[in-house]
Backbone as CSV, one residue per row, in Angstrom:
resi,resn,N_x,N_y,N_z,CA_x,CA_y,CA_z,C_x,C_y,C_z
1,MET,23.873,-10.163,174.679,22.717,-9.625,175.597,22.741,-8.957,176.609
2,SER,22.483,-7.501,176.798,22.970,-7.498,178.222,21.718,-6.602,178.715
3,GLN,22.418,-6.605,180.645,21.043,-6.378,181.361,21.743,-5.803,182.450
4,PHE,20.820,-4.976,182.999,21.161,-3.798,184.066,20.814,-4.689,185.619
5,ILE,21.744,-4.534,186.197,21.608,-5.262,187.455,22.448,-4.148,188.424
6,LYS,21.626,-4.394,189.247,21.471,-3.277,190.606,21.790,-3.849,191.766
7,ILE,23.445,-3.732,192.217,23.137,-3.708,193.572,23.983,-3.536,194.270
8,TYR,22.942,-3.640,195.612,22.974,-2.596,197.095,24.122,-2.586,197.717
9,GLU,25.181,-2.216,198.300,26.017,-2.274,198.855,25.903,-2.289,200.410
10,ASP,24.849,-1.743,200.983,24.095,-1.556,202.666,23.470,-3.000,202.369
11,LYS,22.627,-3.711,201.005,21.505,-4.291,201.419,21.459,-5.655,199.969
12,PRO,22.609,-6.268,199.366,22.721,-6.847,198.220,21.664,-7.858,198.138
13,ASN,21.401,-7.756,197.173,19.979,-8.780,196.954,20.850,-10.027,196.380
14,GLU,20.384,-11.334,197.122,21.721,-12.877,196.332,21.097,-13.420,195.058
15,ALA,20.077,-13.032,194.899,19.323,-13.401,193.619,20.169,-12.784,192.540
16,ALA,20.638,-11.123,193.035,21.128,-10.507,191.969,22.991,-10.620,191.784
17,VAL,23.382,-11.277,192.929,25.156,-11.739,193.145,24.665,-12.564,192.245
18,LYS,24.045,-13.754,192.618,24.207,-15.035,191.738,24.209,-14.657,190.139
19,LYS,23.699,-13.908,190.009,22.904,-13.746,188.160,24.603,-13.014,187.928
20,VAL,24.666,-12.210,188.340,26.442,-11.722,188.242,27.199,-13.193,187.851
21,VAL,27.407,-14.023,188.903,28.619,-14.480,189.132,28.408,-15.784,187.915
22,GLU,27.137,-15.906,187.592,26.607,-16.679,186.269,26.663,-16.211,185.286
23,ILE,26.834,-14.854,185.452,27.392,-14.527,183.690,28.725,-13.912,183.489
24,LEU,29.572,-13.751,184.965,30.769,-14.455,184.624,31.574,-15.279,184.761
25,ARG,31.319,-16.831,184.843,31.510,-17.979,184.766,31.161,-18.270,183.222
26,ASN,29.878,-17.413,182.598,29.985,-17.859,181.382,30.431,-16.884,180.016
27,GLY,31.509,-16.658,180.857,32.322,-15.736,180.479,32.021,-14.339,179.898
28,GLY,30.780,-14.394,180.405,30.575,-12.378,179.756,31.090,-11.335,180.898
29,LEU,30.845,-10.133,180.611,32.059,-9.010,180.882,30.750,-7.999,181.762
30,VAL,31.070,-7.352,182.900,30.372,-6.598,183.687,31.226,-5.081,183.783
31,ILE,30.483,-4.188,183.655,30.727,-3.027,184.176,30.099,-2.720,185.588
32,TYR,31.241,-2.467,186.348,30.921,-1.700,187.712,31.577,-0.058,187.668
33,PRO,30.960,0.351,188.689,31.752,1.901,189.235,33.166,1.712,190.377
34,THR,34.161,2.738,189.924,35.068,2.979,191.025,35.151,4.009,191.359
35,ASP,36.433,4.481,192.401,35.928,6.202,193.022,36.015,6.689,191.779
36,THR,36.934,6.717,190.366,36.886,7.412,188.957,36.465,7.351,188.178
37,VAL,35.835,6.234,187.633,35.396,5.958,186.308,35.001,4.890,186.743
38,TYR,33.773,3.904,185.986,33.604,2.393,185.654,34.598,2.016,185.610
39,GLY,34.414,0.745,185.535,35.372,-0.499,185.358,34.759,-1.518,184.521
40,LEU,35.480,-2.089,184.149,35.206,-3.775,182.721,36.118,-4.808,183.490
41,GLY,34.957,-5.815,183.791,35.623,-7.354,184.270,35.118,-8.238,183.679
42,CYS,35.915,-9.057,184.318,35.433,-10.529,183.482,35.914,-11.651,184.680
43,ASP,36.290,-12.840,184.276,36.566,-13.829,184.632,38.241,-13.642,184.607
44,ILE,39.390,-13.699,185.490,40.547,-13.804,184.870,40.665,-15.297,184.051
45,THR,40.313,-16.147,184.661,40.676,-17.507,184.110,40.007,-17.585,183.139
46,ASN,39.172,-17.049,182.089,38.727,-17.213,181.159,39.717,-16.096,179.693
47,HIS,39.993,-17.317,179.262,40.758,-16.159,177.951,39.629,-15.982,177.211
48,LYS,38.211,-16.439,176.519,37.668,-15.906,175.761,36.924,-14.743,176.442
49,ALA,36.783,-14.560,177.904,36.201,-13.255,178.433,37.553,-12.176,178.481
50,LEU,38.657,-12.393,178.868,40.066,-11.997,178.383,40.380,-11.156,177.005
51,GLU,39.631,-11.989,176.026,39.958,-11.441,174.806,39.182,-10.650,174.226
52,LYS,37.467,-10.784,174.692,36.253,-9.749,174.892,36.599,-8.193,175.498
53,VAL,37.886,-8.137,176.230,38.000,-7.270,177.122,38.915,-6.247,176.436
54,ALA,39.848,-7.028,175.845,40.994,-6.447,174.716,40.503,-5.919,173.973
55,LYS,39.705,-6.941,173.176,39.131,-6.281,171.779,38.363,-4.802,172.449
56,ILE,37.615,-5.015,173.218,36.546,-3.639,173.332,37.868,-2.750,174.003
57,LYS,39.010,-2.778,174.456,40.333,-1.735,174.695,40.573,-1.537,173.441
58,GLY,40.698,-2.034,172.347,41.494,-1.842,171.093,43.059,-2.324,171.042
59,ILE,43.268,-3.318,171.434,44.528,-3.641,172.248,44.653,-5.196,171.991
60,LYS,45.986,-5.605,171.955,46.039,-7.352,171.659,46.189,-7.917,173.192
61,LEU,45.775,-9.174,173.136,45.397,-9.616,174.648,47.276,-9.815,174.805
62,GLU,48.146,-10.408,174.024,49.223,-11.009,174.132,50.014,-9.687,174.893
63,LYS,49.611,-8.200,174.297,50.739,-6.902,174.771,49.450,-6.270,175.779
64,ALA,48.442,-6.769,176.190,47.583,-6.210,177.255,48.470,-6.013,178.568
65,ASN,48.524,-4.930,179.286,48.837,-4.974,181.003,47.213,-4.804,181.635
66,LEU,46.787,-5.316,181.863,45.742,-5.370,182.872,45.758,-5.681,183.996
67,SER,44.752,-4.529,184.739,44.529,-4.828,186.368,43.581,-5.802,186.991
68,PHE,43.259,-6.388,187.676,43.017,-7.341,188.661,42.494,-6.584,190.372
69,ILE,41.087,-7.570,190.029,40.915,-7.182,191.326,40.148,-8.239,192.451
70,CYS,40.616,-8.299,193.562,39.842,-9.550,194.495,38.527,-9.305,194.642
């Protein structure tokens, strides 16, 4: 199931942030804007979530060269 959750930088909604955290903790993926394109994110400690990202990108997880953001 997909959801659209908008979080405003200048006044983030605490409930929206908690929802995104819950999605990530449960192995879900998020799409977020960057300076140039949209990024696809997940919890890097969740192997199943990483497999989902690799599948979407059409690559093997073992050979993936993924970036992470803190």
